[in-house]
C-alpha positions as CSV (number, residue, x, y, z in Angstrom):
1,X,7.1,224.6,212.0
2,X,8.9,227.2,210.0
3,X,12.4,228.3,209.3
4,X,13.6,231.8,208.6
5,X,16.7,233.1,206.8
6,X,17.3,236.4,204.8
7,X,13.6,237.3,205.0
8,X,12.6,234.0,203.5
9,X,10.4,231.3,205.2
10,X,10.6,227.6,204.8
11,X,8.1,225.0,205.8
12,X,9.0,221.4,206.5
13,X,7.7,218.0,207.6
14,X,9.2,214.8,208.8
15,X,8.5,211.5,206.9
16,X,8.6,208.5,209.3
17,X,8.7,206.2,206.2
18,X,11.9,207.6,204.9
19,X,13.4,209.1,208.1
20,X,14.0,212.4,206.4
21,X,12.8,216.0,206.9
22,X,11.5,217.6,203.7
23,X,10.9,221.3,203.2
24,X,10.4,224.1,200.7
25,X,10.9,227.8,200.5
26,X,7.6,229.6,200.8
27,X,6.4,232.8,199.2
28,X,8.2,232.5,195.9
29,X,6.9,231.3,192.5
30,X,9.6,228.7,191.9
31,X,9.7,225.4,193.7
32,X,12.9,225.5,195.8
33,X,13.0,222.5,198.1
34,X,15.5,220.9,200.5
35,X,15.8,217.8,202.7
36,X,18.0,216.4,205.5
37,X,18.2,213.6,208.1
38,X,18.2,215.9,211.1
39,X,17.0,219.3,212.2
40,X,20.4,220.9,212.3
41,X,21.2,219.6,208.8
42,X,17.7,220.8,207.7
43,X,18.5,224.4,208.8
44,X,21.7,224.3,206.8
45,X,20.0,222.8,203.8
46,X,17.3,225.6,204.0
47,X,20.0,228.3,204.1
48,X,21.7,226.7,201.1
49,X,18.4,226.5,199.2
50,X,17.7,230.2,199.9
51,X,21.3,231.2,198.8
52,X,20.9,229.1,195.7
53,X,17.6,230.8,194.9
54,X,19.1,234.2,195.4
55,X,22.0,233.4,193.1
56,X,19.6,232.0,190.4
57,X,17.5,235.1,190.3
58,X,20.6,237.3,189.9
59,X,21.3,235.7,186.5
């Protein structure tokens, strides 16, 4: 499945071993990843990761 925010896409998967969702922002050269315990938290973490990335490229 994919997430979308501000024209960015994130992919993610669920690890049964850890009980966490893990994801990364796609389509950019840098590795920007995120994780959460639930899907609602994952969506927020993805948005925070995109916002962090956008701030970092401004500098």
